[in-house]
GUKOLLUM-939148 format. One record per residue (C-alpha): residue number from 1; residue in one letter; x, y negated, z. Coordinates in steps of 0.1 Angstrom, whole numbers. Each point is the difference from the previous one (the first is absolute). Layout:
BEGIN
(NUM,A,(X,Y,Z))
...
***
This chain:
BEGIN
(1,M,(674,-461,-46))
(2,L,(6,19,-32))
(3,K,(-29,0,-25))
(4,L,(-4,26,-27))
(5,H,(-23,-7,-30))
(6,H,(-10,35,-9))
(7,L,(-17,10,-32))
(8,D,(-19,33,2))
(9,Y,(17,28,-20))
(10,S,(33,-18,-5))
(11,R,(36,0,7))
(12,S,(-9,-20,31))
(13,H,(-5,34,18))
(14,R,(38,3,1))
(15,V,(3,-32,20))
(16,L,(-29,9,23))
(17,W,(17,34,7))
(18,L,(33,-16,9))
(19,L,(-17,-25,23))
(20,E,(-16,29,18))
(21,E,(33,18,3))
(22,L,(16,-32,15))
(23,G,(-28,-4,24))
(24,L,(-3,-38,-8))
(25,P,(-30,-22,7))
(26,Y,(-15,-12,-33))
(27,E,(-31,-14,-15))
(28,L,(-14,21,-29))
(29,V,(-21,-18,-26))
(30,R,(-17,26,-23))
(31,Y,(-11,-7,-36))
(32,P,(-23,24,-17))
(33,R,(5,7,-37))
(34,T,(-26,-11,-26))
(35,A,(-22,25,-18))
(36,D,(26,2,-28))
(37,F,(27,7,25))
(38,H,(16,-34,-2))
(39,A,(12,-22,28))
(40,P,(-25,-26,11))
(41,E,(3,-37,-8))
(42,A,(5,-7,37))
(43,L,(36,14,-2))
(44,K,(10,-28,-24))
(45,R,(-6,-24,28))
(46,V,(27,18,19))
(47,H,(26,6,-27))
(48,P,(1,-13,-36))
(49,L,(1,35,-14))
(50,G,(-31,10,18))
(51,K,(16,33,11))
(52,S,(8,19,31))
(53,P,(18,5,23))
(54,V,(7,-35,13))
(55,L,(16,-3,34))
(56,E,(0,-32,20))
(57,D,(25,-5,28))
(58,G,(-2,-35,12))
(59,D,(10,-23,-29))
(60,L,(13,30,-20))
(61,Q,(-23,15,-27))
(62,L,(14,31,-16))
(63,S,(-14,23,-27))
(64,E,(13,32,-17))
(65,S,(-3,31,22))
(66,S,(36,10,-1))
(67,A,(12,-35,10))
(68,I,(-25,0,29))
(69,L,(11,34,11))
(70,R,(36,-11,1))
(71,Y,(-8,-32,17))
(72,L,(-20,15,28))
(73,N,(25,28,6))
(74,Q,(29,-25,3))
(75,R,(-19,-28,18))
(76,Y,(-20,21,25))
(77,G,(12,36,-3))
(78,E,(37,-4,6))
(79,G,(5,19,-32))
(80,R,(-11,32,14))
(81,F,(-20,11,-30))
(82,A,(30,0,-23))
(83,P,(35,16,2))
(84,E,(29,-20,13))
(85,P,(8,-27,-26))
(86,G,(31,5,-21))
(87,T,(-1,38,2))
(88,A,(-5,24,-29))
(89,T,(-33,11,15))
(90,W,(-12,-36,2))
(91,A,(9,-5,-37))
(92,H,(-20,31,-9))
(93,H,(-29,-13,22))
(94,E,(0,-33,-19))
(95,E,(0,20,-33))
(96,W,(-30,20,10))
(97,L,(-18,-31,14))
(98,D,(2,-16,-35))
(99,F,(-5,33,-19))
(100,V,(-38,-2,4))
(101,E,(-6,-33,-16))
(102,A,(28,5,-26))
(103,S,(6,35,-15))
(104,A,(-32,16,13))
(105,W,(-26,-27,-7))
(106,S,(-2,-2,-38))
(107,P,(-8,37,-6))
(108,V,(-26,0,28))
(109,L,(-17,-30,-15))
(110,I,(0,14,-35))
(111,L,(-16,32,14))
(112,I,(-27,-18,19))
(113,F,(-9,-25,-27))
(114,G,(1,29,-25))
(115,K,(-27,17,20))
(116,Q,(-23,-30,-1))
(117,G,(-8,7,-36))
(118,D,(8,-33,-17))
(119,V,(36,10,-7))
(120,G,(-2,38,3))
(121,V,(28,4,-25))
(122,L,(24,-12,27))
(123,E,(-5,30,23))
(124,P,(19,26,-21))
(125,H,(29,-24,-1))
(126,G,(-1,-7,37))
(127,K,(0,36,13))
(128,P,(35,10,-12))
(129,E,(16,-31,16))
(130,L,(-21,6,32))
(131,D,(11,36,1))
(132,K,(36,-11,-3))
(133,V,(-3,-26,27))
(134,L,(-20,21,24))
(135,G,(22,30,-6))
(136,Y,(30,-20,10))
(137,L,(-17,-12,31))
(138,S,(-14,34,9))
(139,E,(34,16,-3))
(140,H,(14,-25,24))
(141,L,(-27,7,25))
(142,R,(6,38,-1))
(143,D,(2,12,36))
(144,K,(-4,-36,13))
(145,R,(-27,-17,20))
(146,Y,(12,-35,-7))
(147,I,(18,-16,-29))
(148,V,(32,-10,18))
(149,D,(13,9,35))
(150,D,(-22,22,21))
(151,R,(-25,-27,9))
(152,L,(-26,-25,-13))
(153,T,(15,-29,-19))
(154,L,(-13,-29,-21))
(155,A,(6,21,-31))
(156,D,(-25,26,12))
(157,I,(-26,-26,7))
(158,Q,(6,-15,-35))
(159,L,(-2,35,-16))
(160,S,(-33,8,16))
(161,Y,(-20,-23,-23))
(162,L,(15,19,-30))
(163,G,(-15,32,14))
(164,A,(-33,-17,4))
(165,M,(1,-12,-36))
(166,L,(7,36,-12))
(167,A,(-28,14,22))
(168,M,(-24,-26,-14))
(169,A,(9,10,-35))
(170,G,(-6,36,8))
(171,V,(35,12,-8))
(172,L,(17,4,34))
(173,D,(-4,38,-1))
(174,R,(25,0,-30))
(175,Y,(27,-9,25))
(176,P,(-3,23,30))
(177,L,(32,-11,17))
(178,F,(-10,-37,-2))
(179,K,(-36,9,10))
(180,A,(12,17,32))
(181,Y,(22,-29,8))
(182,F,(-28,-25,-6))
(183,E,(-25,19,21))
(184,G,(25,2,28))
(185,L,(4,-38,-1))
(186,R,(-37,-5,2))
(187,Q,(-2,21,32))
(188,L,(23,-23,18))
(189,P,(-18,-20,27))
(190,G,(12,-34,-13))
(191,C,(-14,7,-35))
(192,Q,(-33,13,15))
(193,R,(-3,-32,22))
(194,A,(6,-21,-31))
(195,E,(-28,18,-19))
(196,A,(-23,-3,29))
(197,K,(4,-38,0))
(198,G,(5,-8,-37))
(199,G,(-17,29,-18))
(200,K,(14,27,-21))
(201,M,(30,-6,-22))
(202,L,(-20,6,-32))
(203,P,(-34,14,-8))
(204,D,(-6,36,-10))
(205,G,(0,4,-37))
(206,L,(1,-25,-29))
(207,S,(-34,-15,6))
(208,F,(8,-36,-10))
(209,G,(3,-18,-33))
***
């Protein structure tokens, strides 16, 4: 049986959501965060980096949420949560799937760490870049429910955590098109089942640190 090592308030929510969409049997092992919002030491006994998600499938151990999403979709989902490989739509899907942890991630982190107070000087520098990235994303989402095609794909599941990060930082209202998209994703039954089993994607507000 599949086993997901799931850290609360982490990218692991993406994997849990896909497992729910696929209807697969799995074992969920939850790890609460420490008082300073770090991963517990117990995760280092699972993976040397001590991070989550970590998926076990027999002898296979896999980390990195996007890699796990792709693996599960191909191995158990018959590829149905991605466009047909080799098509232009598939290529754009792969682009959006990587967008979150590439182009979008640095300005989000600058904004969030800037709000913590230690490096507040960073926040003014992060906002213009974040506005540029989220403006680009929002314009793509205009009049769309999903990022590619007219259905849920891996890219949407990947993007959901970006929405949670912006909500936690208190800036999601700046980007109404993306906010509407993110709130639509959170209403999907698979996402709600994942939150019921693994907790919310992220806490409300920047209360850690």
